[in-house]
C-alpha positions in Angstrom: -47.0 -31.6 6.5 -47.1 -27.8 6.7 -45.1 -25.2 4.6 -44.6 -21.7 5.9 -43.6 -19.6 2.9 -42.6 -16.1 3.9 -40.6 -13.0 2.8 -38.9 -10.7 5.2 -37.2 -7.3 4.8 -35.6 -6.7 8.2 -36.1 -10.0 9.9 -39.4 -9.5 11.7 -41.5 -11.8 9.5 -38.8 -14.4 9.7 -38.9 -14.2 13.5 -42.7 -14.6 13.5 -42.5 -17.5 11.0 -39.9 -19.2 13.3 -42.1 -18.8 16.3 -45.1 -20.1 14.3 -43.1 -23.1 13.3 -42.1 -23.8 16.9 -45.8 -23.4 18.1 -47.0 -25.8 15.3 -44.6 -28.5 16.3 -43.5 -31.4 14.1 -43.9 -31.6 10.3 -43.3 -27.9 9.5 -40.9 -26.6 6.9 -40.1 -22.9 6.4 -38.9 -21.4 3.1 -38.1 -17.8 2.3 -40.0 -16.9 -0.8 -37.4 -14.6 -2.3 -34.8 -17.3 -2.1 -36.5 -20.1 -4.1 -38.0 -20.1 -7.5 -39.7 -23.5 -7.9 -41.9 -25.0 -5.2 -43.1 -28.5 -4.8 -46.4 -28.3 -2.9 -47.2 -32.0 -3.3 -45.9 -32.9 0.2 -48.0 -30.3 2.0 -51.6 -30.2 2.9 -51.4 -26.9 4.7 -49.5 -23.8 3.3 -49.1 -20.7 5.4 -48.0 -17.5 3.6 -46.6 -14.4 5.4 -45.0 -11.1 4.7 -44.6 -7.6 6.0 -46.4 -4.5 5.1 -44.5 -1.4 4.1 -46.3 1.8 3.0 -49.5 -0.2 3.0 -48.3 -3.0 0.6 -46.9 -6.4 1.1 -43.6 -7.4 -0.5 -43.9 -7.9 -4.2 -42.4 -11.4 -3.9 -45.2 -12.5 -1.6 -47.9 -11.2 -3.9 -46.3 -12.8 -7.0 -45.8 -16.1 -5.2 -49.6 -16.1 -4.4 -50.5 -15.1 -8.0 -48.2 -17.6 -9.7 -49.3 -20.5 -7.5 -53.0 -19.6 -7.0 -54.4 -22.7 -8.7 -52.5 -25.0 -6.4 -53.0 -22.9 -3.2 -56.8 -23.0 -3.7 -56.6 -26.8 -3.5 -54.7 -26.7 -0.1 -55.6 -25.6 3.4 -54.2 -22.0 3.6 -53.3 -19.6 6.3 -52.2 -16.0 5.8 -50.3 -13.7 8.1 -48.8 -10.2 8.0 -46.4 -8.2 10.1 -46.8 -4.4 10.3 -45.5 -1.7 12.6 -48.8 0.2 12.6 -50.7 -1.5 15.3 -53.7 0.8 14.8 -54.1 -0.2 11.2 -57.3 -2.1 10.2 -56.0 -5.7 10.1 -58.6 -7.1 7.7 -58.1 -4.2 5.2 -54.3 -4.9 5.2 -54.8 -8.6 4.7 -57.4 -7.9 1.9 -54.9 -5.6 0.2 -51.9 -7.9 0.7 -53.2 -11.1 -0.9 -55.3 -12.0 -4.0 -59.0 -11.8 -3.3 -59.6 -15.5 -4.1 -56.9 -16.6 -1.7 -58.2 -14.3 1.2 -61.7 -15.9 0.8 -60.2 -19.4 0.6 -57.9 -19.0 3.7 -59.0 -20.9 6.8 -57.0 -18.6 9.1 -55.4 -15.1 8.9 -53.3 -13.3 11.4 -51.8 -9.9 12.1 -48.7 -10.5 14.2 -47.6 -6.9 14.9 -44.1 -5.7 14.0 -40.9 -4.3 15.3 -38.8 -1.3 14.7 -35.2 -2.5 14.1 -33.2 0.6 13.1 -29.9 -1.3 13.1 -31.0 -3.4 10.1 -32.3 -0.5 8.1 -30.6 1.2 5.2 -30.6 5.0 4.9 -33.8 5.1 2.8 -35.6 2.9 5.3 -34.5 5.1 8.2 -35.9 8.1 6.4 -39.2 6.4 5.7 -39.4 5.3 9.4 -39.6 8.9 10.5 -43.2 8.6 9.5 -43.6 5.5 11.6 -42.2 7.5 14.6 -45.6 9.1 14.8 -47.3 5.8 15.5 -49.7 5.9 18.5 -48.3 2.6 20.0 -44.8 1.3 20.0 -44.6 -1.6 17.5 -44.2 -5.0 19.0 -44.5 -8.6 17.9 -47.7 -10.1 19.4 -46.5 -13.7 20.3 -50.0 -14.5 21.7 -51.6 -13.9 18.3 -49.0 -16.2 16.8 -49.9 -18.9 19.3 -53.6 -18.4 18.6 -53.0 -18.6 14.9 -51.0 -21.9 15.4 -53.8 -23.4 17.4 -56.3 -22.5 14.7 -54.1 -24.2 12.1 -53.8 -27.3 14.2 -57.6 -27.6 14.4 -57.8 -27.9 10.6 
C-alpha cells in the first residue's frame, strides 16, 4: 500500500498527485495534508509527500507534517515531490529547502513536476505576487513525463 500525502494551494499539486496515483496503479490512497490531523501509517510501506513552492518555500502544512511524523517516515520507503512555476529553478535546492534534511537523505525518490499558472483560482494577493512570475523564462507547465518516471522509480522499490 502507498499513501500520497499532499497539500495544494491552487490545485496543481492535487492534479500531479492524481496523475501519480493513476500511474502507480492499485493500492494507492491520496490524502490532502491540510484536511486531516491524525494519520495512520501502519497500512503503508511507501509514503509519497508533495507540495508546491511559493516564494521559495513549500506550504507550512507539508513541512509540519514531515516534522511531526519524521520518526515514522524514516521507517518507511519515502518519495518526495514538489511543484513550482519556476522551471529554471535548481530542483535539488528546492527539494533540500522544502523538506527536513533527514527526510531528503532518506528519500528513495524525489521529483520536480513543474507547475501551472491558473489565474482564475488566485485571490488578489496571489495575482499581485504572480506579476513577478510573469518574468519567468519559460511558460510554467506540468511535466507529466517526470510524474511517470517518478512512478516507475517508486514501483521498482
